[in-house]
N, C-alpha and C positions, 0 to 999 in steps of 0.2 A: 150596354150592358149582354156581356157573355157569363153566362153560367160554366163555372168551373166543373167537367164529369168527375165524379170519385174513380179510385179503380174499384174493378168489380171483384170482389174480394167473396170467400167460402166460408162453412162451416170446418171445422177439422174434420170432420167426420166425411166430406165429400174427397177433400184432398188426400184422404189418408185411402178411401177405396179408389182416388184416383191414380195414385200414388201406386196401391196396391199393396198395403200393406192393414196392420194388421192395432186400429187405432188405442186402444189399451196400454200395446206395446210400445205407442212413441213414448216422446217427453213427455214432458210437464208442458213444459212452453208451446206446443205444437199443441198438443187439447185444448188447451187452456185461452186462446188464440183464434185471430181470421188470419185464412188465407188469402194472400192476393195470388189474381192469373201472374204477375209476372213474378213475385215467391214459391210460384208451383214450377211453371215454368223455369226456375232456376234451379228447384229442386229436380227436378227431372234431368237434367243437360252436367247436371254437376253435385250430385247426392253427397251429403255429409256422411262422415263416417257411421252414426246412429242410423241414418236410410240402408248403405249399402249391410252392413251389420242385418238391420227385417229383413230386406229383401231376398239372403244367403239363407239364411239361419233361421227367421221366422220371432217371434212365433205367425203361423200365415193366417187369412178369412180365406173366411171357407170358398170362394170363389176361387183360390190361386191351388187351396188345396183338390179341391177336385180337379182344375185342369193338370194341377201334376198327376194325379194318377189318372188323369184319362178316362174321367166319371164328368157323373151332373151333380151338382148340388142337391136336385133332389133323391141321385144316387147315394149319396152320402148319407144324407138324413138317411135314407133305410137303410144305410149299416150301421145308423148307430150311433155314429161322429160329427157332433151335434160343438162339440171344443174346436179351437185350433187348435193347428198341431204342429210342432218343427219340420224344419227339413229332415231332423234324423228320425222323427216318428213316420214321416214319411216317408221313410225311405224303409223301416223296420212293417208298414200295411206292404209293400212296395214287395221284400223280400216272405213274407208270411205267405202274400196270396191268400189271405179269408177267402170261402168260396162267397163268399157274396161278394167279393169289387172282382172276384175272374167274372162274376154273375153282370156285373153290374159295365163291367166293361163290354163286355160285350154285346147287353143293351145301348151301348153306346156308338159302336162297331154297325148295328144295324141303325139307327135311328143315321150314324153320317153316310150310309148305303144311301138310304129311303132317302133323304134329302139330295142327296147328288143327281140318284132318277129322278129323281122331280124338277131337279135344274135343265137333267136333260132336259127335258122331257113339251117345259116350257121352254127353251133353247131351238126344238124344233120345231118347237108350234107357231113361235115367231118370224122361225126362218121360211115356211111355209108361207105364213101373211105376207109377208114382204115381196 
């Protein structure tokens, strides 16, 4: 007797996260079903119109908003941004350049510099040990 393996599936929220889209903005059929690994791969390689539209114009989930603004998700929260934003809203924020956004960008730049410094330190240490 051989057992038939069922395809790996995921909840719509997980699939939306992997696709980088805001779940409540997706079609009802997507939100109500389950997504198989093959379906997810198909959506990534051949995105339907609704997915292309969401990726281009939003609304975008917080990780995408933060990345487009060049700050952390925590920085978004500190700036009072708790709702998903559209691409136009993100562009407006960039143009306005509020003080909190500039501060968070500077903080993020410092974090990146420190991360690079630590990585270099570890590489040098590993090189010495080799």
